[in-house]
C-alpha positions in Angstrom: 79.2 86.0 116.5 79.8 89.7 115.7 79.0 90.8 119.3 81.5 88.1 120.6 84.2 89.3 118.2 84.0 93.0 119.2 83.8 92.0 122.9 87.0 89.9 122.3 88.7 92.9 120.6 87.8 95.2 123.5 89.2 92.7 126.1 92.3 92.1 124.3 92.9 95.9 123.9 92.4 96.3 127.6 94.8 93.5 128.3 97.3 94.9 126.0 97.0 98.4 127.8 97.4 96.8 131.1 100.3 94.7 130.0 102.1 97.7 128.5 101.9 99.5 131.8 103.0 96.8 134.0 105.7 95.3 131.6 106.7 97.9 129.0 109.3 95.5 127.7 106.6 93.2 126.2 105.8 96.0 123.7 108.8 95.4 121.4 109.3 95.7 117.7 109.2 91.9 117.3 105.9 90.0 117.4 104.6 89.8 121.0 101.8 87.4 121.9 99.5 88.7 124.7 96.3 86.7 124.8 94.9 83.3 124.4 95.0 81.3 121.1 91.2 80.6 120.9 90.5 83.2 118.2 93.2 85.9 117.8 96.3 87.2 119.5 97.1 90.8 119.8 100.7 91.6 118.7 102.8 94.6 117.7 105.7 94.7 115.3 107.5 97.0 112.9 109.1 96.3 109.5 109.2 97.5 106.0 106.4 96.7 103.5 107.6 94.1 101.2 104.3 94.0 98.9 101.2 96.0 98.8 98.1 94.4 97.2 95.6 97.3 97.0 92.9 95.2 95.2 92.8 92.6 98.1 93.3 95.3 100.8 96.5 93.8 102.4 100.2 94.2 102.8 103.0 91.7 103.1 105.3 92.9 106.0 108.1 90.8 107.4 106.9 88.0 105.3 103.4 88.1 106.8 100.0 88.9 105.3 98.6 91.9 107.1 94.9 92.6 106.2 92.8 95.5 106.9 89.9 95.0 109.2 86.3 96.2 108.7 83.8 95.2 111.4 80.1 96.2 111.3 78.8 96.1 114.9 75.4 97.5 115.7 75.3 99.9 112.9 78.9 101.2 113.6 81.8 100.4 111.4 85.2 99.8 113.0 88.1 100.0 110.4 91.9 99.6 110.6 93.3 102.9 111.7 95.8 104.0 109.1 98.1 107.0 110.4 101.4 108.5 109.8 104.0 108.8 112.6 102.3 112.2 113.9 98.9 110.5 114.3 97.2 112.0 111.2 95.0 109.8 109.2 96.4 108.6 105.8 95.1 106.6 102.9 96.0 103.0 102.1 97.0 104.3 98.7 99.8 106.3 100.3 101.6 103.3 101.7 104.3 101.9 99.3 106.8 99.1 99.2 109.7 99.9 101.3 107.8 102.2 103.8 108.5 101.2 107.4 105.4 100.7 109.3 104.2 99.8 112.9 101.4 97.5 113.2 99.2 96.5 116.1 96.7 93.7 115.2 95.3 90.4 115.8 97.1 87.2 114.8 95.1 84.2 113.7 96.0 80.7 113.8 96.4 80.5 110.0 99.2 83.2 110.3 97.1 86.2 108.9 97.3 89.4 110.9 94.3 91.6 111.0 95.5 95.0 111.5 93.8 97.3 114.2 96.4 100.1 113.6 99.0 100.6 110.9 101.4 103.7 111.4 103.6 104.8 108.5 107.0 105.6 110.0 110.1 107.5 108.9 112.7 105.3 107.2 115.1 105.8 110.0 112.9 104.4 112.7 114.4 100.8 112.7 114.8 100.1 116.4 112.6 99.9 119.5 114.6 102.7 120.9 113.5 105.0 118.2 110.0 103.7 118.3 109.6 104.7 122.0 109.4 108.4 121.3 106.0 107.9 119.5 102.9 108.2 121.6 101.2 105.3 119.7 104.0 103.0 120.9 103.4 103.7 124.5 99.6 104.0 124.5 97.0 102.1 122.7 94.5 104.6 121.3 90.8 104.2 121.6 89.3 102.4 118.7 86.4 104.6 117.7 83.9 103.6 114.8 84.3 105.4 111.6 81.9 108.2 111.0 79.7 107.8 107.7 80.3 110.6 105.2 
């Protein structure tokens, strides 16, 4: 099951990269469905955080539940990448209600979004035009496992 899930995540990521190169208009600030509906769909969107549930490890963004991922595969741990707009790693605790965020994640049939990446944005980034200047919007970063401390 875990091997299937990580393979699915890799395939979906590759499809997103290929799709964004061939059809950049698909990478918009509104939800964009890019894969089959069997397990999860990779999507991107941005909006302000409506609620933060630190104990449960999830956010409410654009009236949708956005959960943090943690997948243990072959002794490697893959977690949601939390970054600021410059690409520096941030803590979940630094995200607050009202913070604009860009999210790339997997949408499940029950409506939950499992976040692969969450980027905290400046408040004035409210349109696709303003998002286009950020590297993470144009290119999907590699998903490296977290190094153990």
